[in-house]
BAMARMAR-686106 format. One line per field, with one value per residue: residue in one letter; x, y, z of N, C-alpha, C in turn; residue number from 1. Coordinates in nm, 4 decimals. Atoms other than C-alpha are relative to their C-alpha. Example, Ala and Ser with C-alpha at 12.3 -4.5 7.8 and 13.67 -1.06 7.14 Angstrom:
2
lumfi	A;S
n_px	0.0890;-0.0820
n_py	-0.1190;-0.1190
n_pz	0.0000;-0.0060
ca_px	1.2300;1.3670
ca_py	-0.4500;-0.1060
ca_pz	0.7800;0.7140
c_px	0.0900;-0.0770
c_py	0.1200;0.1090
c_pz	0.0000;0.0730
sedo	1;2
This chain:
178
lumfi	K;E;Q;F;K;A;V;E;K;V;A;K;R;I;M;Q;E;L;R;H;A;A;N;G;Q;V;D;F;G;E;P;M;R;W;L;V;H;G;G;P;G;T;G;K;S;H;V;I;K;Q;M;K;E;L;F;T;D;V;L;K;W;N;T;G;V;E;Y;Q;I;V;A;L;Q;A;V;M;A;D;Q;L;G;G;D;T;I;H;H;A;C;G;I;P;V;K;R;R;G;E;S;V;E;H;T;S;Q;K;Q;M;E;I;A;K;R;I;L;Q;W;R;W;L;I;I;D;E;I;S;I;V;S;A;K;L;L;A;Q;M;D;L;K;M;R;E;V;V;R;D;I;G;T;Q;K;L;R;K;G;Q;T;R;P;F;G;G;L;N;V;L;C;S;C;D;F;W;Q;L;D;P;P;D
n_px	-0.1336;-0.0816;-0.0274;-0.1039;-0.1262;-0.0508;-0.0541;-0.1157;-0.1106;-0.0539;-0.0627;-0.1274;-0.0944;-0.0381;-0.0902;-0.1273;-0.0681;-0.0412;-0.1142;-0.1174;-0.0410;-0.0562;-0.1314;-0.0879;-0.0063;0.0449;0.0963;0.1023;0.0517;0.0861;0.1251;0.1229;0.0894;0.0995;0.1352;0.1146;0.1096;0.1174;0.1262;0.0687;0.0327;-0.0994;-0.0712;-0.1241;-0.0076;-0.0199;-0.1423;-0.0740;0.0269;-0.0751;-0.1406;-0.0098;-0.0013;-0.1329;-0.0951;0.0240;0.0214;-0.1086;-0.1316;0.0075;-0.0357;0.0975;0.0360;-0.0684;-0.1383;-0.0666;0.0754;0.1019;0.1069;0.0458;0.0971;0.0140;0.1087;0.0012;0.0994;-0.0595;-0.1115;0.0571;0.0572;-0.1094;-0.0820;-0.1198;-0.0112;0.0013;-0.1321;-0.0619;-0.0374;-0.1004;-0.1256;-0.0484;0.0094;0.0829;0.1124;-0.0234;0.0895;-0.0355;-0.0262;-0.0976;-0.1342;-0.1034;-0.0515;0.1004;-0.0037;-0.1268;0.0097;0.0887;-0.0714;-0.0989;0.0739;0.0409;-0.1215;-0.0370;0.0954;-0.0210;-0.1280;0.0182;0.0881;-0.0541;0.1087;0.0967;0.1153;0.0779;0.1311;0.0647;-0.1064;0.0521;0.0459;-0.1157;-0.0582;-0.1413;-0.0773;-0.0044;-0.0807;-0.1389;-0.0351;-0.0218;-0.1271;-0.1082;-0.0037;-0.0642;-0.1422;-0.0638;0.0053;-0.0609;-0.1456;-0.0788;-0.0626;0.0902;0.1285;-0.0070;0.0120;-0.0994;-0.0511;-0.1108;-0.0104;0.1210;0.1140;0.1143;0.1293;0.0605;-0.1037;-0.0240;0.1114;0.0917;0.1211;0.1115;0.1120;0.1277;0.0961;0.0879;-0.0258;0.1172;0.1001;-0.0106;-0.1178;-0.1048;-0.0073;-0.1217
n_py	0.0032;0.0986;-0.0554;-0.1010;0.0706;0.0530;-0.1120;-0.0485;0.0939;-0.0324;-0.1327;0.0170;0.0634;-0.1029;-0.0933;0.0707;0.0002;-0.1371;-0.0325;0.0730;-0.0596;-0.1327;0.0216;0.0651;0.1445;0.0748;0.1006;-0.0584;0.1045;0.0980;-0.0583;0.0421;0.0978;-0.0051;0.0365;-0.0640;0.0944;-0.0116;0.0378;-0.1024;-0.1247;-0.0421;-0.1171;0.0322;-0.0872;-0.1364;-0.0108;-0.0124;-0.1341;-0.0939;0.0129;-0.0638;-0.1441;-0.0302;0.0049;-0.1000;-0.1367;-0.0445;0.0249;-0.0389;0.1152;0.0354;0.1407;0.0630;-0.0475;0.0328;0.1078;0.0598;0.0764;0.1029;0.0994;0.1051;-0.0321;-0.1392;-0.0777;-0.0330;-0.0921;-0.1288;-0.0635;-0.0601;-0.0799;0.0776;0.0752;0.1443;0.0580;0.0418;-0.1153;-0.0832;0.0737;0.0553;0.1458;0.0231;0.0910;0.0534;-0.0509;0.0433;-0.1002;-0.1034;0.0343;-0.0022;-0.1367;-0.0814;0.0394;-0.0476;-0.1456;-0.0263;0.0372;-0.1051;-0.1154;0.0354;0.0026;-0.1400;-0.0518;0.0701;-0.0447;-0.1173;0.0295;0.0215;0.0672;0.0801;0.0299;0.1059;0.0124;0.1316;0.0996;0.1346;0.0672;0.0131;0.1335;0.0055;-0.0049;-0.1386;-0.0751;0.0359;-0.0660;-0.1415;-0.0067;0.0237;-0.1135;-0.1127;0.0354;-0.0048;-0.1320;-0.1048;0.0009;0.0261;-0.1219;-0.1120;0.0490;0.0814;0.1376;0.0922;-0.0132;0.0947;0.0816;0.0784;-0.0753;-0.0030;0.0273;-0.1066;-0.0926;-0.1021;-0.0944;0.0106;0.0649;-0.0016;0.0787;-0.0219;0.1057;0.0608;0.1439;0.0772;-0.0183;0.1077;0.0844;-0.0348;0.0873;0.0799
n_pz	-0.0569;0.0714;0.1324;-0.0183;-0.0280;0.1265;0.0774;-0.0763;0.0229;0.1324;-0.0095;-0.0715;0.0935;0.0965;-0.0700;-0.0170;0.1293;0.0314;-0.0872;0.0485;0.1272;-0.0293;-0.0630;0.0967;-0.0210;0.1161;-0.0436;-0.0859;-0.0883;0.0658;0.0491;-0.0662;0.0611;-0.1059;0.0380;-0.0642;0.0215;-0.0857;0.0617;0.0789;-0.0672;-0.1000;0.0509;0.0718;0.1182;-0.0510;-0.0349;0.1256;0.0521;-0.0828;0.0395;0.1311;-0.0281;-0.0547;0.1106;0.1044;-0.0485;-0.0888;0.0605;0.1417;0.0818;0.1030;0.0135;0.1119;0.0077;-0.1269;-0.0641;0.0852;-0.0650;0.0929;-0.0430;0.1000;0.0910;0.0453;-0.0745;-0.1306;0.0251;0.0386;-0.1191;-0.0770;0.0907;0.0285;0.1240;-0.0252;-0.0273;0.1260;0.0812;-0.0669;-0.0208;0.1261;-0.0005;0.1186;0.0094;0.1339;0.1047;0.1349;0.1017;-0.0351;0.0441;-0.1031;-0.0057;-0.0686;-0.1407;-0.0552;-0.0130;-0.1136;-0.1220;-0.0265;-0.0520;-0.1360;-0.0827;-0.0286;-0.0984;-0.1276;-0.0566;-0.0855;-0.1129;-0.1339;-0.0720;0.0742;-0.0842;0.0639;-0.0637;0.0070;0.0180;-0.0286;0.1227;0.0888;-0.0174;-0.0386;0.1247;0.0475;-0.0957;0.0297;0.1258;-0.0320;-0.0713;0.0973;0.0931;-0.0690;-0.0198;0.1314;0.0618;-0.0825;0.0186;-0.1210;-0.0519;-0.0263;-0.0491;-0.1218;0.0471;-0.0557;-0.1351;-0.0168;0.1202;0.0215;0.0518;-0.0907;0.0635;0.0791;0.0443;-0.1015;-0.0113;-0.1129;0.0495;-0.0940;0.0517;-0.0671;0.0314;-0.0987;0.0164;-0.0355;0.1031;0.0986;-0.0136;0.0964;0.1170;0.0203
ca_px	-2.8854;-2.7639;-2.7935;-2.5830;-2.3190;-2.2888;-2.2378;-2.0000;-1.7881;-1.7469;-1.6709;-1.3985;-1.2402;-1.2422;-1.0823;-0.8148;-0.7334;-0.7247;-0.4917;-0.2559;-0.2519;-0.1869;0.1082;0.2517;0.1851;0.1435;-0.0481;-0.3759;-0.4185;-0.6452;-0.9370;-1.2851;-1.4867;-1.8135;-2.1762;-2.4865;-2.7728;-3.1160;-3.4741;-3.7194;-3.7591;-3.4431;-3.2950;-3.0260;-3.1063;-3.1237;-2.7711;-2.6428;-2.8126;-2.6516;-2.3097;-2.3740;-2.4535;-2.1288;-1.9353;-2.1034;-2.2044;-1.9217;-1.6271;-1.7419;-1.6791;-1.8572;-2.0466;-1.8499;-1.5274;-1.4171;-1.6911;-1.9434;-2.2764;-2.3812;-2.6626;-2.7387;-3.0625;-3.1016;-3.4115;-3.2303;-2.9238;-3.1369;-3.3121;-2.9721;-2.8369;-2.5913;-2.5216;-2.5530;-2.2649;-2.2024;-2.1971;-1.9966;-1.7380;-1.7118;-1.8116;-1.9363;-2.2738;-2.2354;-2.3860;-2.3947;-2.2424;-1.9982;-1.6528;-1.3398;-1.2157;-1.5409;-1.5271;-1.1591;-1.2283;-1.5179;-1.2970;-1.0274;-1.2844;-1.4131;-1.0593;-0.9848;-1.2968;-1.2291;-0.8735;-1.0106;-1.2532;-1.1795;-1.5179;-1.7450;-2.0935;-2.2813;-2.6543;-2.8532;-2.5375;-2.7495;-2.8758;-2.5275;-2.3886;-2.0525;-1.9310;-2.0243;-1.8710;-1.5499;-1.5570;-1.5872;-1.2954;-1.0767;-1.1711;-1.0704;-0.7448;-0.6687;-0.7582;-0.6390;-0.2771;-0.0056;0.1447;-0.0445;-0.3281;-0.4055;-0.3889;-0.0740;0.0335;0.3709;0.3673;0.0239;-0.2792;-0.5619;-0.9202;-1.1023;-0.7729;-0.7605;-1.0920;-1.3132;-1.6162;-1.9471;-2.2268;-2.5940;-2.8610;-3.1352;-3.0116;-3.3515;-3.5368;-3.4130;-3.1784;-2.8408;-2.8065;-2.5501
ca_py	0.7540;0.4471;0.6194;0.9089;0.6647;0.5093;0.8443;0.9539;0.6403;0.7248;1.0903;0.9833;0.7614;1.0486;1.2810;1.0187;0.9920;1.3701;1.4093;1.1409;1.2964;1.6451;1.5049;1.3422;0.9894;0.7345;0.4700;0.5854;0.2666;-0.0240;0.0853;0.0647;-0.2424;-0.2174;-0.3245;-0.1175;-0.3586;-0.3772;-0.4641;-0.2728;0.0927;0.1185;0.3841;0.2042;0.3983;0.7191;0.6519;0.6056;0.9284;1.1113;0.9750;1.0875;1.4365;1.4319;1.3338;1.5771;1.8789;1.8904;1.7362;1.8432;1.4930;1.3557;1.0294;0.7945;0.9882;0.9852;0.7463;0.5119;0.3778;0.0484;-0.2037;-0.5271;-0.4020;-0.0808;0.0299;0.0149;0.1876;0.4644;0.5314;0.6155;0.7990;0.5192;0.2597;-0.1148;-0.3285;-0.4701;-0.1322;0.0632;-0.2089;-0.3171;-0.6748;-0.7953;-0.9514;-1.1823;-1.0188;-1.1423;-0.9415;-0.7218;-0.7139;-0.7710;-0.4212;-0.2614;-0.4574;-0.3677;0.0011;-0.0042;-0.1795;0.0888;0.3644;0.1847;0.1295;0.5030;0.5815;0.3215;0.4514;0.7637;0.5932;0.6051;0.4712;0.1962;0.1714;-0.1495;-0.1441;-0.4626;-0.6733;-0.9659;-1.0301;-1.0149;-1.3626;-1.4620;-1.5060;-1.1492;-1.0093;-1.1986;-1.0606;-0.7079;-0.7677;-0.9090;-0.6225;-0.3601;-0.5436;-0.5600;-0.2024;0.0073;0.1074;0.0190;0.3675;0.6570;0.4415;0.2320;-0.0885;-0.2373;-0.2989;-0.4619;-0.5900;-0.7528;-0.6384;-0.5300;-0.6445;-0.4338;-0.2735;-0.0771;0.1026;0.1794;-0.0471;0.0081;-0.2442;-0.2098;-0.4778;-0.6560;-1.0134;-1.1197;-1.0159;-1.2745;-1.5697;-1.4937;-1.6287;-1.8892
ca_pz	0.3118;0.1265;-0.2118;-0.0843;0.0470;-0.2986;-0.4709;-0.1938;-0.2455;-0.6154;-0.5359;-0.2901;-0.5542;-0.8031;-0.5466;-0.4749;-0.8454;-0.8884;-0.5866;-0.7157;-1.0629;-0.9199;-0.7214;-1.0334;-0.9112;-1.1861;-0.9886;-0.8338;-0.6324;-0.7092;-0.9298;-0.7858;-0.8740;-0.6897;-0.6935;-0.6153;-0.5565;-0.4035;-0.4725;-0.6891;-0.5963;-0.3856;-0.6134;-0.8123;-1.1303;-0.9274;-0.7976;-1.1530;-1.2602;-0.9662;-1.0648;-1.4207;-1.2874;-1.0886;-1.3996;-1.6409;-1.4308;-1.1751;-1.3585;-1.7081;-1.8416;-2.1462;-2.1748;-2.3957;-2.3438;-1.9790;-1.8675;-2.0210;-1.8974;-2.0544;-2.0292;-2.2082;-2.3604;-2.5598;-2.3675;-2.0320;-2.1759;-2.3243;-1.9922;-1.8391;-2.1423;-2.2075;-2.4725;-2.5161;-2.3961;-2.7421;-2.9162;-2.6580;-2.5992;-2.9605;-2.8930;-3.2276;-3.2738;-3.5681;-3.8766;-4.2294;-4.5087;-4.3117;-4.4621;-4.2542;-4.3441;-4.2246;-3.8978;-3.8429;-3.9024;-3.6535;-3.3968;-3.4333;-3.3752;-3.0655;-2.9349;-2.9647;-2.7641;-2.4924;-2.4458;-2.2767;-2.0378;-1.6674;-1.5488;-1.6795;-1.5277;-1.6081;-1.5333;-1.4718;-1.4426;-1.3179;-1.6724;-1.8272;-1.8871;-1.7455;-2.1045;-2.2020;-1.8827;-1.9624;-2.3180;-2.1772;-1.9414;-2.2203;-2.4529;-2.1947;-2.1160;-2.4881;-2.5812;-2.2850;-2.3434;-2.0923;-2.0551;-1.8961;-1.7614;-1.4558;-1.6604;-1.5106;-1.1556;-1.0991;-1.4563;-1.4228;-1.6180;-1.3923;-1.4562;-1.7135;-1.8126;-1.4881;-1.5363;-1.2391;-1.2810;-1.1066;-1.1522;-1.0633;-1.0314;-0.8437;-0.7970;-0.6629;-0.9779;-1.2298;-1.2233;-1.3847;-1.7413;-1.8435
c_px	0.0920;0.0362;0.1126;0.1357;0.0628;0.0644;0.1252;0.1221;0.0673;0.0730;0.1355;0.1052;0.0493;0.0984;0.1373;0.0798;0.0502;0.1185;0.1277;0.0533;0.0654;0.1393;0.0972;0.0139;-0.0604;-0.1094;-0.0971;-0.0516;-0.0931;-0.1307;-0.1211;-0.0731;-0.1051;-0.1384;-0.1008;-0.1171;-0.1123;-0.1235;-0.0601;-0.0285;0.1005;0.0887;0.1297;0.0176;0.0220;0.1476;0.0832;-0.0207;0.0755;0.1491;0.0224;0.0020;0.1356;0.1022;-0.0185;-0.0066;0.1167;0.1357;0.0081;0.0509;-0.1129;-0.0254;0.0692;0.1433;0.0719;-0.0715;-0.1034;-0.0988;-0.0515;-0.1048;-0.0134;-0.1037;-0.0036;-0.0964;0.0572;0.1135;-0.0521;-0.0567;0.1066;0.0901;0.1304;-0.0068;-0.0121;0.1434;0.0705;0.0493;0.1138;0.1355;0.0531;0.0047;-0.0958;-0.1146;0.0080;-0.1073;0.0486;0.0316;0.0984;0.1392;0.0974;0.0549;-0.0946;0.0041;0.1270;-0.0026;-0.0880;0.0717;0.1057;-0.0675;-0.0422;0.1201;0.0435;-0.0891;0.0271;0.1275;-0.0151;-0.0853;0.0788;-0.1009;-0.0882;-0.1111;-0.0874;-0.1312;-0.0564;0.1011;-0.0516;-0.0517;0.1116;0.0628;0.1468;0.0892;0.0128;0.0841;0.1488;0.0463;0.0271;0.1359;0.1171;0.0144;0.0713;0.1491;0.0779;0.0162;0.0717;0.1515;0.0711;0.0504;-0.1060;-0.1382;0.0226;-0.0046;0.0924;0.0319;0.1034;0.0052;-0.1226;-0.1129;-0.1156;-0.1284;-0.0549;0.1018;0.0261;-0.1094;-0.0710;-0.1292;-0.1043;-0.1153;-0.1242;-0.0944;-0.0896;0.0147;-0.1218;-0.1062;-0.0017;0.1223;0.1050;0.0004;0.1310;0.0642
c_py	-0.0946;0.0498;0.1024;-0.0663;-0.0537;0.1101;0.0543;-0.0889;0.0273;0.1335;-0.0089;-0.0629;0.1025;0.0974;-0.0632;0.0019;0.1392;0.0441;-0.0671;0.0620;0.1361;-0.0099;-0.0727;-0.1500;-0.0719;-0.0997;0.0625;-0.0987;-0.0907;0.0654;-0.0562;-0.1002;-0.0251;-0.0283;0.0789;-0.0936;0.0238;-0.0366;0.1134;0.1240;0.0474;0.1131;-0.0279;0.0902;0.1448;0.0223;0.0177;0.1391;0.1066;-0.0040;0.0659;0.1519;0.0442;0.0060;0.1169;0.1427;0.0527;-0.0124;0.0411;-0.1112;-0.0273;-0.1500;-0.0566;0.0456;-0.0386;-0.1126;-0.0536;-0.0762;-0.0992;-0.0894;-0.1015;0.0386;0.1496;0.0867;0.0435;0.1003;0.1397;0.0745;0.0706;0.0875;-0.0701;-0.0698;-0.1482;-0.0479;-0.0321;0.1191;0.0786;-0.0693;-0.0635;-0.1510;-0.0370;-0.0980;-0.0493;0.0475;-0.0484;0.1194;0.1094;-0.0457;0.0085;0.1409;0.0913;-0.0291;0.0517;0.1502;0.0367;-0.0295;0.1043;0.1239;-0.0245;0.0015;0.1422;0.0602;-0.0599;0.0484;0.1151;-0.0285;-0.0127;-0.0776;-0.0762;-0.0368;-0.0982;-0.0157;-0.1394;-0.1117;-0.1422;-0.0709;-0.0099;-0.1363;0.0106;0.0101;0.1436;0.0865;-0.0282;0.0649;0.1485;0.0182;-0.0163;0.1168;0.1192;-0.0270;0.0140;0.1432;0.1079;-0.0104;-0.0150;0.1285;0.1089;-0.0414;-0.0773;-0.1492;-0.0970;0.0304;-0.1109;-0.0988;-0.0844;0.0905;-0.0102;-0.0377;0.1245;0.1071;0.1129;0.1052;-0.0190;-0.0571;-0.0020;-0.0748;0.0266;-0.1126;-0.0332;-0.1504;-0.0869;0.0042;-0.1160;-0.0845;0.0428;-0.0965;-0.0788;-0.0393
c_pz	-0.0776;-0.1402;0.0086;0.0250;-0.1289;-0.0834;0.0685;-0.0228;-0.1352;0.0046;0.0710;-0.0902;-0.1021;0.0638;0.0211;-0.1299;-0.0361;0.0857;-0.0480;-0.1291;0.0231;0.0619;-0.0923;0.0190;-0.1192;0.0380;0.0998;0.1039;-0.0780;-0.0444;0.0753;-0.0874;0.1068;-0.0538;0.0826;-0.0259;0.0999;-0.0780;-0.0807;0.0846;0.1038;-0.0497;-0.0728;-0.1225;0.0411;0.0349;-0.1266;-0.0595;0.0801;-0.0342;-0.1354;0.0158;0.0541;-0.1132;-0.0968;0.0525;0.0836;-0.0693;-0.1465;-0.0923;-0.0984;-0.0005;-0.1231;-0.0166;0.1283;0.0752;-0.0977;0.0869;-0.1028;0.0656;-0.1126;-0.1053;-0.0309;0.0798;0.1350;-0.0170;-0.0302;0.1205;0.0841;-0.0869;-0.0342;-0.1344;0.0331;0.0210;-0.1309;-0.0817;0.0640;0.0104;-0.1275;0.0001;-0.1123;0.0242;-0.1428;-0.0974;-0.1350;-0.0874;0.0371;-0.0412;0.1172;0.0163;0.0772;0.1496;0.0661;0.0219;0.1191;0.1314;0.0365;0.0584;0.1448;0.0931;0.0363;0.1072;0.1381;0.0680;0.0988;0.1236;0.1291;0.0840;-0.0977;0.0978;-0.0764;0.0756;-0.0251;-0.0289;0.0215;-0.1247;-0.1041;0.0264;0.0401;-0.1242;-0.0508;0.0936;-0.0233;-0.1306;0.0227;0.0677;-0.0973;-0.0971;0.0639;0.0211;-0.1305;-0.0500;0.0817;-0.0118;0.1349;0.0654;0.0187;0.0455;0.1291;-0.0330;0.0731;0.1456;0.0190;-0.1163;-0.0308;-0.0503;0.0982;-0.0743;-0.0677;-0.0377;0.0974;0.0103;0.1331;-0.0561;0.1111;-0.0649;0.0843;-0.0367;0.1188;-0.0191;0.0337;-0.1080;-0.0990;0.0313;-0.1025;-0.1182;-0.0023;0.1305
sedo	1;2;3;4;5;6;7;8;9;10;11;12;13;14;15;16;17;18;19;20;21;22;23;24;25;26;27;28;29;30;31;32;33;34;35;36;37;38;39;40;41;42;43;44;45;46;47;48;49;50;51;52;53;54;55;56;57;58;59;60;61;62;63;64;65;66;67;68;69;70;71;72;73;74;75;76;77;78;79;80;81;82;83;84;85;86;87;88;89;90;91;92;93;94;95;96;97;98;99;100;101;102;103;104;105;106;107;108;109;110;111;112;113;114;115;116;117;118;119;120;121;122;123;124;125;126;127;128;129;130;131;132;133;134;135;136;137;138;139;140;141;142;143;144;145;146;147;148;149;150;151;152;153;154;155;156;157;158;159;160;161;162;163;164;165;166;167;168;169;170;171;172;173;174;175;176;177;178
């Protein structure tokens, strides 16, 4: 029942956005920022997979285009068909030997991709440091354009550039880093 409620909450938000868009409204209301949490075996990953099905099978959206699923570690991201936080959000991991031009070109490609996102799903948020979460927020605020998005409300930039953000975790499993 609880898993269904989580998916239903996302579906209602999507319907609200689609209704507003169909009526020509520019502001869809405050974006969803929500947490799905519970202990081991409660179905958090199942909920994310169901949301992914809703996005891909019902809405015909593409991962990395209209929505993105991310996790800190590649193994967790791969299990959900997502990407790592650093790669998807273009948060550089310091590497030797990369030229400034190469890095700038990669950042432009990432910015173009992020511009289309409407949903960001972050798995295992409990192991994401506050610093990395802040970097993600700043990146979205920086990259999402002001016009034609949910970024601004009354001249103020919304968190995560106005994207809907859904986080998943088990806060009892590990202590948060940093």
